[in-house]
C-alpha positions as CSV (number, residue, x, y, z in Angstrom):
1,M,-6.7,-5.7,25.4
2,P,-6.4,-5.8,21.6
3,A,-6.5,-2.6,19.7
4,R,-9.9,-1.7,18.2
5,F,-10.3,0.4,15.1
6,S,-13.7,1.8,14.5
7,H,-12.9,4.6,12.2
8,G,-10.9,4.7,9.0
9,S,-8.8,7.6,10.3
10,R,-7.5,5.4,13.1
11,I,-6.4,2.8,10.6
12,A,-4.7,5.5,8.5
13,E,-2.9,6.7,11.6
14,L,-1.7,3.1,12.4
15,V,-0.4,2.6,8.8
16,S,1.3,6.0,9.0
17,A,2.9,5.1,12.3
18,M,4.1,1.8,10.8
19,A,5.7,3.6,7.9
20,A,7.4,6.1,10.2
21,G,8.6,3.3,12.5
22,W,10.1,1.4,9.5
23,N,11.7,4.7,8.4
24,A,10.1,4.1,5.0
25,E,11.5,6.2,2.2
26,F,9.8,4.6,-0.8
27,I,6.1,3.9,-0.1
28,V,3.9,2.4,-2.8
29,E,0.1,2.0,-2.7
30,T,-2.1,0.3,-5.2
31,W,-5.8,0.7,-5.4
32,S,-8.4,-0.9,-7.6
33,Q,-11.4,1.4,-7.5
34,G,-13.0,4.3,-5.8
35,G,-11.9,7.9,-5.7
36,S,-10.1,9.8,-8.4
37,R,-6.5,10.6,-9.0
38,A,-7.2,14.2,-7.9
39,E,-8.9,13.1,-4.7
40,F,-5.9,10.8,-3.9
41,V,-3.3,13.5,-4.6
42,T,-5.3,16.0,-2.5
43,A,-5.5,13.6,0.5
44,M,-1.8,12.8,0.3
45,K,-0.9,16.5,0.2
46,E,-3.1,17.2,3.2
47,A,-1.1,14.5,5.0
48,G,2.1,16.4,4.1
49,M,3.3,14.2,1.3
50,E,4.1,14.9,-2.4
51,P,2.9,11.8,-4.2
52,E,3.7,10.7,-7.7
53,V,0.7,8.9,-9.2
54,L,1.4,6.4,-12.0
55,V,-1.7,5.2,-13.9
56,R,-1.0,2.2,-15.9
57,E,-1.4,-1.6,-15.7
58,P,-0.2,-2.5,-12.1
59,E,2.2,-5.2,-13.2
60,E,3.9,-2.8,-15.6
61,V,4.2,-0.1,-12.9
62,M,5.4,-2.5,-10.2
63,A,8.1,-4.0,-12.4
64,G,9.6,-0.5,-12.9
65,L,9.8,0.4,-9.2
66,V,12.9,-0.7,-7.4
67,G,13.6,-0.5,-3.7
68,I,10.1,-0.5,-2.3
69,D,10.2,-0.6,1.5
70,F,6.6,0.0,2.4
71,L,3.8,-1.5,0.2
72,V,0.1,-1.0,0.6
73,M,-2.0,-3.3,-1.6
74,D,-5.7,-3.8,-2.2
75,S,-6.3,-7.5,-1.7
76,K,-9.6,-7.2,-3.6
77,R,-7.7,-7.0,-6.8
78,K,-8.1,-10.1,-8.9
79,D,-4.4,-9.9,-9.8
80,F,-3.2,-9.3,-6.3
81,A,-0.7,-12.2,-6.2
82,R,0.6,-11.4,-9.7
83,V,1.2,-7.7,-8.8
84,L,2.8,-8.7,-5.5
85,R,5.2,-11.0,-7.3
86,Q,6.4,-8.1,-9.5
87,A,7.3,-5.9,-6.5
88,R,11.0,-5.3,-6.3
89,L,11.5,-4.7,-2.6
90,S,14.3,-2.9,-0.7
91,H,17.5,-4.8,0.1
92,R,16.4,-4.6,3.8
93,G,13.0,-6.0,3.2
94,A,9.6,-4.3,3.3
95,V,6.4,-3.9,5.2
96,L,3.3,-5.2,3.4
97,V,-0.1,-3.8,4.4
98,C,-3.2,-5.6,2.8
99,K,-6.2,-3.4,2.4
100,N,-9.7,-5.0,2.3
101,A,-8.4,-8.3,3.7
102,N,-10.7,-10.6,5.6
103,S,-10.9,-14.2,6.5
104,R,-12.2,-15.2,3.1
105,N,-9.6,-13.6,1.0
106,A,-6.6,-13.0,3.3
107,L,-3.7,-14.9,2.0
108,C,-0.6,-12.7,2.3
109,I,2.5,-14.8,2.1
110,V,5.8,-13.0,1.4
111,G,8.9,-15.1,1.0
């Protein structure tokens, strides 16, 4: 039987388990709207993490990050593909999670 996720917390648990299973050390998440920086930091701290939040143009931030091994991106961003191309992934590869993906806008191709 396929897994069913009816609550956001279950999705968060799945993503967290994926990061742990990959032994992710450098996790990057992009978001396009909703919530504030303070809300994001509070939620991350409650999850036991100490995030560093960078607020600039996504392409600029992504180009400066090297060795990403777990990337969570919001596929609703108009510049999704351009930001993804700027990602400098770990030498061992990376896990990519697309938020807000559906059959209409889901085109995640990583080469």
